[in-house]
C-alpha positions in Angstrom: 0.0 0.0 0.0 3.0 2.3 0.2 2.4 3.2 3.8 5.3 4.6 5.9 6.0 2.8 9.1 8.7 2.8 11.8 10.7 -0.5 11.6 10.6 -2.4 14.8 12.1 -5.5 16.5 9.1 -5.5 18.9 5.7 -7.1 18.3 4.2 -3.9 16.9 4.7 -1.3 14.2 4.0 2.4 14.2 2.2 3.0 10.9 1.9 6.5 9.5 -1.6 7.0 8.3 -2.1 10.8 8.7 -4.8 11.4 11.2 -4.1 8.6 13.5 -7.1 9.2 15.8 -9.5 9.1 12.9 -8.0 5.9 11.6 -8.2 4.4 15.0 -11.9 5.2 15.1 -12.6 4.0 11.6 -10.8 0.7 12.2 -12.8 0.2 15.4 -15.9 0.5 13.3 -14.5 -2.3 11.1 -13.9 -4.3 14.3 -10.1 -4.0 14.2 -8.4 -2.7 17.3 -5.2 -0.6 16.9 -3.9 2.1 19.2 -3.7 5.8 18.6 -0.4 7.3 19.7 -1.2 11.0 19.7 -0.7 11.0 23.4 2.9 10.3 22.7 3.2 13.2 20.3 2.7 11.1 17.2 -0.7 12.2 15.9 -0.1 10.9 12.4 0.5 7.3 13.6 -1.3 4.2 14.8 0.3 1.4 16.7 -0.4 -2.0 15.1 0.4 -5.2 17.0 1.6 -8.0 14.8 -0.9 -10.9 15.0 -1.6 -14.1 13.2 -1.6 -14.3 9.4 -5.4 -14.1 9.5 -5.4 -11.1 11.9 -2.8 -9.3 9.9 -4.9 -9.9 6.7 -8.0 -8.6 8.4 -6.2 -5.4 9.4 -4.8 -4.9 5.9 -8.2 -5.5 4.3 -9.9 -3.0 6.7 -7.2 -0.4 6.1 -7.6 -0.8 2.4 -11.4 -0.4 2.7 -10.8 2.8 4.7 -8.3 4.1 2.1 -10.9 3.5 -0.6 -13.4 5.6 1.3 -11.0 8.5 0.8 -9.6 8.9 4.3 -6.0 8.7 3.1 
């Protein structure tokens, strides 16, 4: 998808989506839980925990759906 992220050795990534809080809320509506990190001074990012292949696919599908709606 060409999305910027912060490389990590942990079990999560910081993904730069723009308006992180809005993406957090939109993903929640798709029943996908991520974390906004605006409280850490990173309003353009969401924190995404690496899950199973199925969970990761669900996240990517939901994110693509949100992009198609024009949030990006």
